[in-house]
N, CA, C, O and the ligand as a Tripos MOL2 file, in Angstrom:
@<TRIPOS>MOLECULE
protein
  289   287    73     0     0
PROTEIN
NO_CHARGES

@<TRIPOS>ATOM
      1 N          -8.6170   12.4310  -28.0850 N.3       1 MET1
      2 CA         -8.4200   11.8960  -26.7400 C.3       1 MET1
      3 C          -9.0660   12.4130  -25.5270 C.2       1 MET1
      4 O          -8.7480   13.5630  -25.2220 O.2       1 MET1
      5 N          -9.7750   11.9020  -24.8910 N.am      2 ASN2
      6 CA        -10.8270   12.4650  -23.8040 C.3       2 ASN2
      7 C         -10.1000   11.8430  -22.4060 C.2       2 ASN2
      8 O         -10.5010   12.1570  -21.2850 O.2       2 ASN2
      9 N          -9.2090   11.1080  -22.5910 N.am      3 ASP3
     10 CA         -8.9600   10.3500  -21.0790 C.3       3 ASP3
     11 C          -7.4040   11.0010  -20.6520 C.2       3 ASP3
     12 O          -6.4710   10.2380  -20.4010 O.2       3 ASP3
     13 N          -7.2700   12.2960  -20.6110 N.am      4 THR4
     14 CA         -5.9170   12.6490  -20.4850 C.3       4 THR4
     15 C          -6.0070   13.2160  -18.7550 C.2       4 THR4
     16 O          -5.0140   13.5600  -18.1140 O.2       4 THR4
     17 N          -7.1600   13.2110  -18.3220 N.am      5 ILE5
     18 CA         -7.2020   13.4060  -16.7620 C.3       5 ILE5
     19 C          -7.0480   12.4110  -16.2060 C.2       5 ILE5
     20 O          -7.7740   11.4400  -16.4180 O.2       5 ILE5
     21 N          -5.9130   12.4020  -15.2260 N.am      6 ARG6
     22 CA         -5.3230   11.2000  -14.3770 C.3       6 ARG6
     23 C          -6.1800   11.3880  -13.0800 C.2       6 ARG6
     24 O          -6.6690   12.4840  -12.8060 O.2       6 ARG6
     25 N          -6.3100   10.5160  -12.4580 N.am      7 THR7
     26 CA         -6.9280   10.3550  -10.9900 C.3       7 THR7
     27 C          -5.9830    9.7290  -10.0690 C.2       7 THR7
     28 O          -5.2400    8.8000  -10.3860 O.2       7 THR7
     29 N          -6.0370   10.2390   -8.9940 N.am      8 VAL8
     30 CA         -5.2660    9.6710   -7.6760 C.3       8 VAL8
     31 C          -5.9680    9.4460   -6.7260 C.2       8 VAL8
     32 O          -6.7430   10.3710   -6.4810 O.2       8 VAL8
     33 N          -6.0570    8.2860   -5.8310 N.am      9 ASN9
     34 CA         -6.5980    8.1230   -4.7170 C.3       9 ASN9
     35 C          -6.2220    9.0030   -3.2740 C.2       9 ASN9
     36 O          -5.1380    9.1590   -2.7130 O.2       9 ASN9
     37 N          -7.5580    9.4900   -2.9380 N.am     10 CYS10
     38 CA         -7.4230   10.3440   -1.8310 C.3      10 CYS10
     39 C          -6.7800    9.4840   -0.6360 C.2      10 CYS10
     40 O          -7.3030    8.4180   -0.3120 O.2      10 CYS10
     41 N          -5.7320    9.9300   -0.0440 N.am     11 PRO11
     42 CA         -4.9430    9.4300    0.7560 C.3      11 PRO11
     43 C          -5.9030    9.1830    2.1430 C.2      11 PRO11
     44 O          -5.6670    8.2690    2.9330 O.2      11 PRO11
     45 N          -6.8880   10.0330    2.2870 N.am     12 GLY12
     46 CA         -7.5580   10.1870    3.3940 C.3      12 GLY12
     47 C          -8.6670    9.0210    3.3940 C.2      12 GLY12
     48 O          -8.8060    8.2060    4.3070 O.2      12 GLY12
     49 N          -9.3410    9.0700    2.3580 N.am     13 CYS13
     50 CA        -10.5250    7.9410    2.3060 C.3      13 CYS13
     51 C         -10.4800    7.0300    0.9980 C.2      13 CYS13
     52 O         -11.2880    6.1060    0.9150 O.2      13 CYS13
     53 N          -9.6490    7.2360    0.0670 N.am     14 GLY14
     54 CA         -9.4390    6.3720   -0.8580 C.3      14 GLY14
     55 C         -10.1100    6.8670   -2.2380 C.2      14 GLY14
     56 O          -9.8740    6.3260   -3.3180 O.2      14 GLY14
     57 N         -10.8080    7.7510   -2.0990 N.am     15 LYS15
     58 CA        -11.5220    8.2790   -3.2140 C.3      15 LYS15
     59 C         -10.7930    8.4880   -4.3620 C.2      15 LYS15
     60 O          -9.7160    9.0440   -4.1440 O.2      15 LYS15
     61 N         -11.0350    8.2150   -5.5580 N.am     16 PRO16
     62 CA        -10.5730    8.7080   -6.7120 C.3      16 PRO16
     63 C         -10.7100   10.2060   -6.8120 C.2      16 PRO16
     64 O         -11.8330   10.7020   -6.7150 O.2      16 PRO16
     65 N          -9.4690   11.0890   -7.0320 N.am     17 VAL17
     66 CA         -9.5560   12.4790   -7.2010 C.3      17 VAL17
     67 C          -8.9520   12.7460   -8.4710 C.2      17 VAL17
     68 O          -7.8610   12.2840   -8.8030 O.2      17 VAL17
     69 N          -9.7030   13.5370   -9.2200 N.am     18 ALA18
     70 CA         -9.2220   14.0130  -10.5550 C.3      18 ALA18
     71 C          -7.9950   14.7760  -10.4330 C.2      18 ALA18
     72 O          -8.0710   15.7330   -9.6630 O.2      18 ALA18
     73 N          -6.8230   14.5720  -11.0400 N.am     19 TRP19
     74 CA         -5.7920   15.4100  -10.8800 C.3      19 TRP19
     75 C          -5.8040   16.6740  -11.9970 C.2      19 TRP19
     76 O          -5.2690   16.7050  -13.1050 O.2      19 TRP19
     77 N          -6.4890   17.5600  -11.4090 N.am     20 GLN20
     78 CA         -6.5930   18.7430  -12.4410 C.3      20 GLN20
     79 C          -6.5390   20.1170  -11.4550 C.2      20 GLN20
     80 O          -6.4010   20.0800  -10.2330 O.2      20 GLN20
     81 N          -6.6640   21.1970  -12.1830 N.am     21 ALA21
     82 CA         -6.5290   22.5420  -11.3830 C.3      21 ALA21
     83 C          -7.9640   22.6690  -10.3410 C.2      21 ALA21
     84 O          -8.0610   23.1350   -9.2060 O.2      21 ALA21
     85 N          -8.8200   22.1570  -11.0860 N.am     22 GLN22
     86 CA        -10.0690   22.3100   -9.9810 C.3      22 GLN22
     87 C         -10.0690   21.5490   -8.7820 C.2      22 GLN22
     88 O         -10.7690   21.8400   -7.8120 O.2      22 GLN22
     89 N          -9.1740   20.4250   -8.8380 N.am     23 SER23
     90 CA         -9.1030   19.7650   -7.6170 C.3      23 SER23
     91 C          -8.0950   20.3830   -6.6970 C.2      23 SER23
     92 O          -6.9600   19.9120   -6.6280 O.2      23 SER23
     93 N          -8.4560   21.3990   -6.0040 N.am     24 ARG24
     94 CA         -7.4340   22.2830   -5.2370 C.3      24 ARG24
     95 C          -6.9680   21.6940   -4.0830 C.2      24 ARG24
     96 O          -6.0450   22.2650   -3.5010 O.2      24 ARG24
     97 N          -7.4930   20.4900   -3.5490 N.am     25 TYR25
     98 CA         -7.0770   19.6260   -2.3560 C.3      25 TYR25
     99 C          -6.2940   18.5960   -2.7230 C.2      25 TYR25
    100 O          -5.8250   17.8760   -1.8410 O.2      25 TYR25
    101 N          -6.0430   18.3710   -3.9500 N.am     26 ARG26
    102 CA         -5.5460   16.9360   -4.4700 C.3      26 ARG26
    103 C          -4.0020   16.9220   -3.7470 C.2      26 ARG26
    104 O          -3.3090   17.9270   -3.5850 O.2      26 ARG26
    105 N          -3.6840   15.7200   -3.4070 N.am     27 PRO27
    106 CA         -4.3330   14.4940   -3.7600 C.3      27 PRO27
    107 C          -5.4370   14.0590   -2.8690 C.2      27 PRO27
    108 O          -5.8250   12.8980   -2.7430 O.2      27 PRO27
    109 N          -5.8920   15.0820   -2.2790 N.am     28 PHE28
    110 CA         -7.1750   14.6850   -1.4950 C.3      28 PHE28
    111 C          -8.4150   15.2970   -2.1000 C.2      28 PHE28
    112 O          -8.5160   16.3070   -2.7980 O.2      28 PHE28
    113 N          -9.3680   14.4230   -1.6570 N.am     29 CYS29
    114 CA        -10.6730   14.8200   -2.3310 C.3      29 CYS29
    115 C         -11.3550   16.1110   -1.8470 C.2      29 CYS29
    116 O         -12.1290   16.7800   -2.5320 O.2      29 CYS29
    117 N         -11.0340   16.3390   -0.7780 N.am     30 SER30
    118 CA        -11.7040   17.5840   -0.1950 C.3      30 SER30
    119 C         -10.8400   18.1840    0.9780 C.2      30 SER30
    120 O          -9.8810   17.5660    1.4370 O.2      30 SER30
    121 N         -11.2050   19.3410    1.4070 N.am     31 ALA31
    122 CA        -10.4230   19.9880    2.4860 C.3      31 ALA31
    123 C         -10.5560   19.1400    3.7910 C.2      31 ALA31
    124 O          -9.6830   19.2170    4.6560 O.2      31 ALA31
    125 N         -11.4560   18.4730    3.9120 N.am     32 ARG32
    126 CA        -11.6540   17.7140    5.2130 C.3      32 ARG32
    127 C         -10.6370   16.5890    5.3100 C.2      32 ARG32
    128 O          -9.9560   16.3570    6.3090 O.2      32 ARG32
    129 N         -10.6050   15.8760    4.0970 N.am     33 CYS33
    130 CA         -9.6370   14.8940    3.9520 C.3      33 CYS33
    131 C          -8.2060   15.3860    4.2620 C.2      33 CYS33
    132 O          -7.4610   14.7670    5.0220 O.2      33 CYS33
    133 N          -7.8710   16.4960    3.6550 N.am     34 ARG34
    134 CA         -6.5220   16.9070    3.8820 C.3      34 ARG34
    135 C          -6.2490   17.4230    5.4490 C.2      34 ARG34
    136 O          -5.1540   17.3360    6.0060 O.2      34 ARG34
    137 N          -7.2520   17.8830    5.9460 N.am     35 GLN35
    138 CA         -7.1860   18.4650    7.2250 C.3      35 GLN35
    139 C          -6.8900   17.0780    8.2100 C.2      35 GLN35
    140 O          -6.0520   17.0870    9.1120 O.2      35 GLN35
    141 N          -7.6370   16.0320    7.9040 N.am     36 LEU36
    142 CA         -7.5730   14.9040    8.7610 C.3      36 LEU36
    143 C          -6.0560   14.2620    8.5840 C.2      36 LEU36
    144 O          -5.5130   13.6610    9.5110 O.2      36 LEU36
    145 N          -5.5130   14.4290    7.4550 N.am     37 ASP37
    146 CA         -4.3740   13.7410    7.0510 C.3      37 ASP37
    147 C          -3.3050   14.5210    7.5960 C.2      37 ASP37
    148 O          -2.3480   13.9900    8.1600 O.2      37 ASP37
    149 N          -3.4440   15.9450    7.4320 N.am     38 LEU38
    150 CA         -2.3100   16.6440    7.9560 C.3      38 LEU38
    151 C          -2.3050   16.4430    9.5940 C.2      38 LEU38
    152 O          -1.2280   16.4830   10.1880 O.2      38 LEU38
    153 N          -3.4330   16.2440   10.2460 N.am     39 GLY39
    154 CA         -3.5340   16.1510   11.5280 C.3      39 GLY39
    155 C          -2.7700   14.7260   11.8650 C.2      39 GLY39
    156 O          -2.1250   14.6310   12.9090 O.2      39 GLY39
    157 N          -2.8550   13.7800   11.0730 N.am     40 ALA40
    158 CA         -2.4390   12.4290   11.3640 C.3      40 ALA40
    159 C          -0.8170   12.5490   11.1400 C.2      40 ALA40
    160 O           0.0060   11.9650   11.8450 O.2      40 ALA40
    161 N          -0.5200   13.3610   10.0960 N.am     41 TRP41
    162 CA          0.7950   13.3960    9.6840 C.3      41 TRP41
    163 C           1.5000   14.3070   10.8190 C.2      41 TRP41
    164 O           2.6580   14.0420   11.1440 O.2      41 TRP41
    165 N           0.8620   15.2920   11.3720 N.am     42 ALA42
    166 CA          1.6680   16.2880   12.3800 C.3      42 ALA42
    167 C           2.0660   15.4290   13.5400 C.2      42 ALA42
    168 O           3.1230   15.7040   14.1080 O.2      42 ALA42
    169 N           1.3340   14.4040   13.9660 N.am     43 SER43
    170 CA          1.3420   13.6820   15.2200 C.3      43 SER43
    171 C           2.6260   12.7610   15.1280 C.2      43 SER43
    172 O           3.2890   12.4040   16.1020 O.2      43 SER43
    173 N           2.8590   12.4520   13.8810 N.am     44 GLU44
    174 CA          4.2380   11.4940   13.7130 C.3      44 GLU44
    175 C           5.0870   11.8070   12.6010 C.2      44 GLU44
    176 O           5.6520   10.9910   11.8730 O.2      44 GLU44
    177 N           5.1410   13.3980   12.5120 N.am     45 ALA45
    178 CA          5.8890   13.9500   11.6900 C.3      45 ALA45
    179 C           7.4200   13.9280   11.9700 C.2      45 ALA45
    180 O           8.2360   13.9790   11.0500 O.2      45 ALA45
    181 N           7.8080   13.8420   13.4190 N.am     46 TYR46
    182 CA          9.0600   13.6600   13.7330 C.3      46 TYR46
    183 C           9.4780   12.2370   14.1440 C.2      46 TYR46
    184 O          10.4280   12.0350   14.9000 O.2      46 TYR46
    185 N           8.7000   11.2330   13.5930 N.am     47 ARG47
    186 CA          8.9000    9.8410   13.6490 C.3      47 ARG47
    187 C           9.2300    9.2200   12.4400 C.2      47 ARG47
    188 O           8.6330    8.2070   12.0740 O.2      47 ARG47
    189 N          10.2320    9.7950   11.7110 N.am     48 VAL48
    190 CA         10.5730    9.4190   10.5570 C.3      48 VAL48
    191 C          11.5220    7.8610   10.5610 C.2      48 VAL48
    192 O          12.5950    7.7350   11.1500 O.2      48 VAL48
    193 N          10.9290    6.9240    9.8770 N.am     49 PRO49
    194 CA         11.5160    5.6870   10.0790 C.3      49 PRO49
    195 C          12.8000    5.7100    8.9440 C.2      49 PRO49
    196 O          12.6870    5.2780    7.7970 O.2      49 PRO49
    197 N          13.8740    6.2270    9.4380 N.am     50 THR50
    198 CA         14.9890    6.4030    8.4570 C.3      50 THR50
    199 C          15.4540    4.9560    8.2400 C.2      50 THR50
    200 O          15.3730    4.4260    7.1320 O.2      50 THR50
    201 N          15.9700    4.2930    9.3850 N.am     51 SER51
    202 CA         16.5580    2.9190    8.9520 C.3      51 SER51
    203 C          15.9590    1.9560   10.1210 C.2      51 SER51
    204 O          16.3220    2.0730   11.2920 O.2      51 SER51
    205 N          15.0470    1.0360    9.7080 N.am     52 PRO52
    206 CA         14.5520    0.1800   10.7570 C.3      52 PRO52
    207 C          15.6250   -0.6930   11.3650 C.2      52 PRO52
    208 O          16.3950   -1.3410   10.6570 O.2      52 PRO52
    209 N          15.6690   -0.7060   12.7750 N.am     53 PRO53
    210 CA         16.5200   -1.3350   13.5640 C.3      53 PRO53
    211 C          16.3140   -2.8330   13.4320 C.2      53 PRO53
    212 O          15.2410   -3.4190   13.5750 O.2      53 PRO53
    213 N          17.3810   -3.3210   13.1670 N.am     54 ASP54
    214 CA         17.4320   -5.0690   13.0570 C.3      54 ASP54
    215 C          17.8340   -5.5420   14.3260 C.2      54 ASP54
    216 O          19.0050   -5.8810   14.5010 O.2      54 ASP54
    217 N          16.8290   -5.6180   15.4120 N.am     55 GLY55
    218 CA         17.2090   -6.3790   16.4230 C.3      55 GLY55
    219 C          18.1480   -5.5410   17.3520 C.2      55 GLY55
    220 O          19.2360   -6.0460   17.6290 O.2      55 GLY55
    221 N          17.8430   -4.3350   17.8490 N.am     56 ASP56
    222 CA         18.7500   -3.3510   18.2770 C.3      56 ASP56
    223 C          18.7030   -3.8210   19.8500 C.2      56 ASP56
    224 O          19.6790   -3.6370   20.5780 O.2      56 ASP56
    225 N          17.6060   -4.3840   20.2770 N.am     57 SER57
    226 CA         17.7190   -4.5740   21.7700 C.3      57 SER57
    227 C          18.1350   -5.9360   22.1630 C.2      57 SER57
    228 O          17.8740   -6.2560   23.3220 O.2      57 SER57
    229 N          18.6900   -6.7310   21.4660 N.am     58 ALA58
    230 CA         19.1940   -7.8830   21.7050 C.3      58 ALA58
    231 C          20.5820   -8.0030   21.8470 C.2      58 ALA58
    232 O          21.1830   -8.7850   22.5830 O.2      58 ALA58
    233 N          21.2110   -6.8540   20.8010 N.am     59 GLY59
    234 CA         22.4700   -6.7570   20.8760 C.3      59 GLY59
    235 C          23.1210   -7.5110   19.7270 C.2      59 GLY59
    236 O          24.0210   -6.9470   19.1050 O.2      59 GLY59
    237 N          22.7270   -8.7810   19.3840 N.am     60 GLY60
    238 CA         23.4510   -9.6170   18.5450 C.3      60 GLY60
    239 C          22.5140   -9.7090   17.2940 C.2      60 GLY60
    240 O          23.0470   -9.6810   16.1850 O.2      60 GLY60
    241 N          21.3560   -9.8010   17.3810 N.am     61 GLY61
    242 CA         20.3850   -9.9030   16.6160 C.3      61 GLY61
    243 C          19.8230  -11.2980   16.1710 C.2      61 GLY61
    244 O          18.7140  -11.4650   15.6630 O.2      61 GLY61
    245 N          20.6600  -12.1830   16.4100 N.am     62 ASP62
    246 CA         20.4810  -13.7120   16.3070 C.3      62 ASP62
    247 C          19.5270  -14.2700   17.1520 C.2      62 ASP62
    248 O          19.2460  -13.8160   18.2610 O.2      62 ASP62
    249 N          19.0540  -15.2010   16.6640 N.am     63 HIS63
    250 CA         18.1050  -16.0410   17.4680 C.3      63 HIS63
    251 C          18.7150  -17.2390   18.1660 C.2      63 HIS63
    252 O          18.1150  -17.9650   18.9580 O.2      63 HIS63
    253 N          19.9440  -17.3590   17.7900 N.am     64 HIS64
    254 CA         20.5810  -18.4660   18.3500 C.3      64 HIS64
    255 C          20.9120  -17.9540   19.7850 C.2      64 HIS64
    256 O          21.6240  -16.9560   19.8980 O.2      64 HIS64
    257 N          20.4820  -18.5210   20.7610 N.am     65 ALA65
    258 CA         20.8040  -18.3710   22.2150 C.3      65 ALA65
    259 C          22.3000  -19.0920   22.5380 C.2      65 ALA65
    260 O          22.4600  -20.2960   22.3360 O.2      65 ALA65
    261 N          23.0200  -18.5120   22.8890 N.am     66 PRO66
    262 CA         24.3520  -19.3530   23.3410 C.3      66 PRO66
    263 C          24.1860  -19.9760   24.6510 C.2      66 PRO66
    264 O          24.9230  -19.7500   25.6110 O.2      66 PRO66
    265 N          23.3190  -20.6650   24.6520 N.am     67 GLY67
    266 CA         23.1640  -21.3590   26.1100 C.3      67 GLY67
    267 C          23.0660  -22.7960   25.8230 C.2      67 GLY67
    268 O          23.5290  -23.2950   24.7970 O.2      67 GLY67
    269 N          22.3840  -23.5350   26.8550 N.am     68 ASP68
    270 CA         22.4220  -24.8000   26.7040 C.3      68 ASP68
    271 C          21.2670  -25.4390   26.0880 C.2      68 ASP68
    272 O          20.6090  -26.3380   26.6100 O.2      68 ASP68
    273 N          21.0540  -24.8970   24.9010 N.am     69 THR69
    274 CA         19.8610  -25.3310   24.1740 C.3      69 THR69
    275 C          19.9390  -26.5110   23.3560 C.2      69 THR69
    276 O          18.9480  -27.0260   22.8380 O.2      69 THR69
    277 N          21.1880  -26.9670   23.2310 N.am     70 GLU70
    278 CA         21.5440  -28.0700   22.3910 C.3      70 GLU70
    279 C          21.7900  -29.5840   23.0480 C.2      70 GLU70
    280 O          22.6770  -30.3910   22.7670 O.2      70 GLU70
    281 N          20.7510  -29.6930   23.9810 N.am     71 GLY71
    282 CA         20.3750  -30.6920   24.7750 C.3      71 GLY71
    283 C          19.6680  -31.8900   23.8060 C.2      71 GLY71
    284 O          18.9910  -32.7800   24.3190 O.2      71 GLY71
    285 N          19.8880  -31.8150   22.4360 N.am     72 ARG72
    286 CA         19.0660  -32.7340   21.8500 C.3      72 ARG72
    287 C          20.0020  -33.7410   21.0190 C.2      72 ARG72
    288 O          19.5000  -34.6730   20.3900 O.2      72 ARG72
    289 ZN        -10.9700   11.8590    0.7140 Zn       73 ZN73
@<TRIPOS>BOND
     1     1     2 1
     2     2     3 1
     3     3     4 2
     4     3     5 am
     5     5     6 1
     6     6     7 1
     7     7     8 2
     8     7     9 am
     9     9    10 1
    10    10    11 1
    11    11    12 2
    12    11    13 am
    13    13    14 1
    14    14    15 1
    15    15    16 2
    16    15    17 am
    17    17    18 1
    18    18    19 1
    19    19    20 2
    20    19    21 am
    21    21    22 1
    22    22    23 1
    23    23    24 2
    24    23    25 am
    25    25    26 1
    26    26    27 1
    27    27    28 2
    28    27    29 am
    29    29    30 1
    30    30    31 1
    31    31    32 2
    32    31    33 am
    33    33    34 1
    34    34    35 1
    35    35    36 2
    36    35    37 am
    37    37    38 1
    38    38    39 1
    39    39    40 2
    40    39    41 am
    41    41    42 1
    42    42    43 1
    43    43    44 2
    44    43    45 am
    45    45    46 1
    46    46    47 1
    47    47    48 2
    48    47    49 am
    49    49    50 1
    50    50    51 1
    51    51    52 2
    52    51    53 am
    53    53    54 1
    54    54    55 1
    55    55    56 2
    56    55    57 am
    57    57    58 1
    58    58    59 1
    59    59    60 2
    60    59    61 am
    61    61    62 1
    62    62    63 1
    63    63    64 2
    64    63    65 am
    65    65    66 1
    66    66    67 1
    67    67    68 2
    68    67    69 am
    69    69    70 1
    70    70    71 1
    71    71    72 2
    72    71    73 am
    73    73    74 1
    74    74    75 1
    75    75    76 2
    76    75    77 am
    77    77    78 1
    78    78    79 1
    79    79    80 2
    80    79    81 am
    81    81    82 1
    82    82    83 1
    83    83    84 2
    84    83    85 am
    85    85    86 1
    86    86    87 1
    87    87    88 2
    88    87    89 am
    89    89    90 1
    90    90    91 1
    91    91    92 2
    92    91    93 am
    93    93    94 1
    94    94    95 1
    95    95    96 2
    96    95    97 am
    97    97    98 1
    98    98    99 1
    99    99   100 2
   100    99   101 am
   101   101   102 1
   102   102   103 1
   103   103   104 2
   104   103   105 am
   105   105   106 1
   106   106   107 1
   107   107   108 2
   108   107   109 am
   109   109   110 1
   110   110   111 1
   111   111   112 2
   112   111   113 am
   113   113   114 1
   114   114   115 1
   115   115   116 2
   116   115   117 am
   117   117   118 1
   118   118   119 1
   119   119   120 2
   120   119   121 am
   121   121   122 1
   122   122   123 1
   123   123   124 2
   124   123   125 am
   125   125   126 1
   126   126   127 1
   127   127   128 2
   128   127   129 am
   129   129   130 1
   130   130   131 1
   131   131   132 2
   132   131   133 am
   133   133   134 1
   134   134   135 1
   135   135   136 2
   136   135   137 am
   137   137   138 1
   138   138   139 1
   139   139   140 2
   140   139   141 am
   141   141   142 1
   142   142   143 1
   143   143   144 2
   144   143   145 am
   145   145   146 1
   146   146   147 1
   147   147   148 2
   148   147   149 am
   149   149   150 1
   150   150   151 1
   151   151   152 2
   152   151   153 am
   153   153   154 1
   154   154   155 1
   155   155   156 2
   156   155   157 am
   157   157   158 1
   158   158   159 1
   159   159   160 2
   160   159   161 am
   161   161   162 1
   162   162   163 1
   163   163   164 2
   164   163   165 am
   165   165   166 1
   166   166   167 1
   167   167   168 2
   168   167   169 am
   169   169   170 1
   170   170   171 1
   171   171   172 2
   172   171   173 am
   173   173   174 1
   174   174   175 1
   175   175   176 2
   176   175   177 am
   177   177   178 1
   178   178   179 1
   179   179   180 2
   180   179   181 am
   181   181   182 1
   182   182   183 1
   183   183   184 2
   184   183   185 am
   185   185   186 1
   186   186   187 1
   187   187   188 2
   188   187   189 am
   189   189   190 1
   190   190   191 1
   191   191   192 2
   192   191   193 am
   193   193   194 1
   194   194   195 1
   195   195   196 2
   196   195   197 am
   197   197   198 1
   198   198   199 1
   199   199   200 2
   200   199   201 am
   201   201   202 1
   202   202   203 1
   203   203   204 2
   204   203   205 am
   205   205   206 1
   206   206   207 1
   207   207   208 2
   208   207   209 am
   209   209   210 1
   210   210   211 1
   211   211   212 2
   212   211   213 am
   213   213   214 1
   214   214   215 1
   215   215   216 2
   216   215   217 am
   217   217   218 1
   218   218   219 1
   219   219   220 2
   220   219   221 am
   221   221   222 1
   222   222   223 1
   223   223   224 2
   224   223   225 am
   225   225   226 1
   226   226   227 1
   227   227   228 2
   228   227   229 am
   229   229   230 1
   230   230   231 1
   231   231   232 2
   232   231   233 am
   233   233   234 1
   234   234   235 1
   235   235   236 2
   236   235   237 am
   237   237   238 1
   238   238   239 1
   239   239   240 2
   240   239   241 am
   241   241   242 1
   242   242   243 1
   243   243   244 2
   244   243   245 am
   245   245   246 1
   246   246   247 1
   247   247   248 2
   248   247   249 am
   249   249   250 1
   250   250   251 1
   251   251   252 2
   252   251   253 am
   253   253   254 1
   254   254   255 1
   255   255   256 2
   256   255   257 am
   257   257   258 1
   258   258   259 1
   259   259   260 2
   260   259   261 am
   261   261   262 1
   262   262   263 1
   263   263   264 2
   264   263   265 am
   265   265   266 1
   266   266   267 1
   267   267   268 2
   268   267   269 am
   269   269   270 1
   270   270   271 1
   271   271   272 2
   272   271   273 am
   273   273   274 1
   274   274   275 1
   275   275   276 2
   276   275   277 am
   277   277   278 1
   278   278   279 1
   279   279   280 2
   280   279   281 am
   281   281   282 1
   282   282   283 1
   283   283   284 2
   284   283   285 am
   285   285   286 1
   286   286   287 1
   287   287   288 2
@<TRIPOS>SUBSTRUCTURE
     1 MET1         2 RESIDUE 1 A MET
     2 ASN2         6 RESIDUE 1 A ASN
     3 ASP3        10 RESIDUE 1 A ASP
     4 THR4        14 RESIDUE 1 A THR
     5 ILE5        18 RESIDUE 1 A ILE
     6 ARG6        22 RESIDUE 1 A ARG
     7 THR7        26 RESIDUE 1 A THR
     8 VAL8        30 RESIDUE 1 A VAL
     9 ASN9        34 RESIDUE 1 A ASN
    10 CYS10       38 RESIDUE 1 A CYS
    11 PRO11       42 RESIDUE 1 A PRO
    12 GLY12       46 RESIDUE 1 A GLY
    13 CYS13       50 RESIDUE 1 A CYS
    14 GLY14       54 RESIDUE 1 A GLY
    15 LYS15       58 RESIDUE 1 A LYS
    16 PRO16       62 RESIDUE 1 A PRO
    17 VAL17       66 RESIDUE 1 A VAL
    18 ALA18       70 RESIDUE 1 A ALA
    19 TRP19       74 RESIDUE 1 A TRP
    20 GLN20       78 RESIDUE 1 A GLN
    21 ALA21       82 RESIDUE 1 A ALA
    22 GLN22       86 RESIDUE 1 A GLN
    23 SER23       90 RESIDUE 1 A SER
    24 ARG24       94 RESIDUE 1 A ARG
    25 TYR25       98 RESIDUE 1 A TYR
    26 ARG26      102 RESIDUE 1 A ARG
    27 PRO27      106 RESIDUE 1 A PRO
    28 PHE28      110 RESIDUE 1 A PHE
    29 CYS29      114 RESIDUE 1 A CYS
    30 SER30      118 RESIDUE 1 A SER
    31 ALA31      122 RESIDUE 1 A ALA
    32 ARG32      126 RESIDUE 1 A ARG
    33 CYS33      130 RESIDUE 1 A CYS
    34 ARG34      134 RESIDUE 1 A ARG
    35 GLN35      138 RESIDUE 1 A GLN
    36 LEU36      142 RESIDUE 1 A LEU
    37 ASP37      146 RESIDUE 1 A ASP
    38 LEU38      150 RESIDUE 1 A LEU
    39 GLY39      154 RESIDUE 1 A GLY
    40 ALA40      158 RESIDUE 1 A ALA
    41 TRP41      162 RESIDUE 1 A TRP
    42 ALA42      166 RESIDUE 1 A ALA
    43 SER43      170 RESIDUE 1 A SER
    44 GLU44      174 RESIDUE 1 A GLU
    45 ALA45      178 RESIDUE 1 A ALA
    46 TYR46      182 RESIDUE 1 A TYR
    47 ARG47      186 RESIDUE 1 A ARG
    48 VAL48      190 RESIDUE 1 A VAL
    49 PRO49      194 RESIDUE 1 A PRO
    50 THR50      198 RESIDUE 1 A THR
    51 SER51      202 RESIDUE 1 A SER
    52 PRO52      206 RESIDUE 1 A PRO
    53 PRO53      210 RESIDUE 1 A PRO
    54 ASP54      214 RESIDUE 1 A ASP
    55 GLY55      218 RESIDUE 1 A GLY
    56 ASP56      222 RESIDUE 1 A ASP
    57 SER57      226 RESIDUE 1 A SER
    58 ALA58      230 RESIDUE 1 A ALA
    59 GLY59      234 RESIDUE 1 A GLY
    60 GLY60      238 RESIDUE 1 A GLY
    61 GLY61      242 RESIDUE 1 A GLY
    62 ASP62      246 RESIDUE 1 A ASP
    63 HIS63      250 RESIDUE 1 A HIS
    64 HIS64      254 RESIDUE 1 A HIS
    65 ALA65      258 RESIDUE 1 A ALA
    66 PRO66      262 RESIDUE 1 A PRO
    67 GLY67      266 RESIDUE 1 A GLY
    68 ASP68      270 RESIDUE 1 A ASP
    69 THR69      274 RESIDUE 1 A THR
    70 GLU70      278 RESIDUE 1 A GLU
    71 GLY71      282 RESIDUE 1 A GLY
    72 ARG72      286 RESIDUE 1 A ARG
    73 ZN73       289 GROUP 0 **** ****
């Protein structure tokens, strides 16, 4: 069996990266991609979408406006 090395896609550029000891920047293909991703990650590190609000600004979340829209 020659095909035991699995590859992952670099989150930075999408290039396939061999998942092995030599790939020290895995899952990134290079230090550069890792830097880029870390930078992007750090900017929104504290914006973890725990639970997506389902219409929190409307109060009800329904599209049925209790008004005089039944004029038909
Ligand atoms: Zn990359």
